[in-house]
N, C-alpha and C positions, 0 to 999 in steps of 0.2 A: 252600534255596530263597530264604531271606530275603536272603542275601548277593548272590545273582545278581540279585534284584530291585533292591537298592540300587545295584549296579554299573550296571545298565541305566538307572536313573533319573538317576544322576550323569552318565553319558555323554550322555544326551539333554539334560540341563541344560547341559552344557558346549557342545554344539552350538548350542543356543538362544542362549546367551550370546555365542558366536562370531558368529552372524549378527546379533544385536542390536548388537554392537559395529561390525560392518560397516555396518549401517544408520545408526548414530549418526555414524560417520566420514564417510559420504557426505552425510548430511543437515546436519550442523553444520559446513559449510565455513567456515573463517576464525574460528570461535568457539573458545573454550577447550574442550579435549577432556575435560571432567570426566566426562561420561557414558561415554566410551570407556574411561577409566581405571577407572571403577567396574565396568564390564563385564569388563575385564581382571582386576581384583582378584577378582571373583566367579568367573571361569573358573579362575584359578590356585588359589583355595581349593577349588573342586570337584575339580580335578585332584589336589591333595594328599589330599583325602578319598577319592578313588577309589583312589589308590595304597595308602593306609592300609587301606582296606576289603579290597582284594585280598590284601595281605600278611596281615592278620588272618584272613581266610577260608582262605588257604593253610596257615597255621601251625596253625589249629585243626582243619583237615580238612574244613571245610564246603564248600570248593570244591577240586577236584583236577585233575590233568592226565590225560587219557585219550588222549594222542597215541600212535599206533602205534609211533613210533620211540623213544619214551621208556619202555622196559620197566623194571619194578622189579627190584631186585637179587635178590629172592627167587625170581624167575621164571627162573632159570638152567637148570632142568631141561628146559625147552622148547627151549632153545638147544643143549644138548649131547645130541643124540639118539645112541643107539648105532649104530655103523656095522655094516652086515651083513658077515658073513664071506663072502668070495668065494674059492672054491677053483679053482685053475687046472686 
């Protein structure tokens, strides 16, 4: 649960940084774009942290994939059901 919370916080932080950069870009017309670059640097850092968090969570088993199309290899018994004998 900790990894999921960290992922949500990082994603929301990235969105806040994105909209802050948009605000700085519109508000600081003609001025040096230092605040926009700081916001971009913060957003890239959070994106890297987000990717690292997802990878660590996936490798340690804290987060997993529960997609119905991604069956585990050990679940082959459900796929190969015996065919009924049909007599003519």
